[in-house]
N, C-alpha and C positions, 0 to 999 in steps of 0.2 A: 407156783412161781408167778411173780408179777410181770407186767409189761415194762418195757424200757421206754423212758421218755427223755427227750433232750430238746432244749430250746436253742436253736442256732442263732437267735437274736441276742441271747444272753449266755453265750457258750461258756464263759468263765464263771458264771453264777455269782458275779460280784455285786450286782444290784438285785433288788427284790424282783421276784418273778411276777409276771402280770396276772391279772384276774383271768385272762384267757388260758394261761397254763393251769390254773386251779380249776377252771371250768372243764378243760379237757380231761383232767384227772377224774373229776366227778362224773363226767359223761361216759367215760370208758368203763365204769362199773368195776374198776380194778381195785381190789381191796388191799393189795400190796404193791403199789407202784414203785418201781426203781427209777431214779432220776440221775442223769449224768451231768457233770460239769467238768470242764477242762481245768487243769491246774494252772496257776499263775495269778499274779498281781495281788490277790487278797488271801486272807488266811483260810485254812480248811474250815475253821469254825464258822466264819461268815458264810461260806458257800453252803455248808450243811444247814445252817440256820435258815437261809433263804429257801432251801428245799423243804425243810420241815414246816415252814410257815404256809406252804401251799398244800400240805397234806401228804407229802411223800413218806413212804414206809422205810426206804433204804436210800441213802445218799452215796453215790459213787463218784469219785474224782479220778479223772484220767491224767496220768503223769504227762507233762509237757516235754519231757526229755526221754530219749531211748536209754534208760538206765535200769538197773536192778532195783525194784521197789521194796524188796523184803527188808532192807535195812533203813528205810525211810519211816520216820515217826510222824504221824499226823498230829502234830503238837497243838496244844490248847493255847490260844492267844490270851488267856486270862478271863475270857468271857464264855467259855464252853460249859459251865456248870449246869445250865438249863437244857442242854441238848438232850432229847429223848429218843432220837432214832439212831440206829446203827449206821455207820459209814465206813468206807474203805477207800484205799488208793489202789488203782490197778495200773499195770504197765501200759505205756503208750501203744505198743503194737496190739495188745489185747483190746484196748479201748477203741482203737481205729477199726478193728474187725467188727466190734459190736455196734458201732455207730453206722 
């Protein structure tokens, strides 16, 4: 199981993560890093792509509403064909506990 990483300066994951984030992942010697971003503003694809670009193994998006996530589809915005890492949406209460 990998370590959990989260950048509170870019909590929505809407902009590219910094080289500091990439360096932290490399320094941790974590071969399967899990990275969190909160839901909102940008597409799931953009958030996961930003995670993938710094070497994340699994992208996790935390819902921004207290709702049942089982019926929410992490839809493709039309640019997700190149994404190679798995990703998932988790409920807000679960994400809050993990953070």
